[in-house]
Residue, then its C-alpha position, 0 to 999 in steps of 0.5 A: x371776925x373779931x377786930x381785936x387782937x387775940x390778947x390785949x397789947x398791955x399784956x403782950x408787949x411787956x412780956x415780949x420786952x422782958x423776953x427780948x431782954x432775957x434772950x439778948x442777955x443770954x446771947x451776950x453771955x453765951x458769946x463770951x463763954x468758952x464752947x466749941x465753935x460749931x456749938x457757938x455758931x448754932x446757938x448764936x443763930x438760934x439766939x438771933x432767930x429768937x430775937x426776931x421771933x419775939x416781936x413778931x410773936x408779940x405782934x401776932x398775939x397783941x397787935x394784929x387782929x383776925x379782922x385783918x385776915x391777910x396780915x393775920x395769916x402772914x404774921x402767923x405764917x412767919x411765926x410758925x416758920x421761925x418756930x420750925x427753924x428753931x426746932x431744926x436748929x435744936x435738932x442740929x445742935x443735938x446732932x452736933x453735941x453727939x458728934x462732939x461727944x463721940x470725938x471726945x470719947x475717941x480722943x480719950x480712948x486713944x489717950x488711954x490706949x497710949x498710956x497703957x502701952x507706955x512702960x511705967x517709969x520707976x519712981x526716983 
């Protein structure tokens, strides 16, 4: 077993710091934007999970070595679990977007049907 991490810390940690900054800025900008509440909740949770995943992933790649098998497996298990959670949230976001689309489409259809039933008003 190797007593060194998979990648050198001097490579992993700056990239992780940059990723944390990008995710945090994205999360802050998204919270200020207008979007349906259900979409905002899902994407906010996704952003928070990414904020936790980046340092754990950085530790898995650049700090924990395979020479410490128990810690190595635990760290990678957490990374994999968080990635699966992110994929699940992405699927949930996709289903929610489809639901919002169908609701908007139905609303526009109702509006169109109502406008067709109303008699036209003569120009004055």
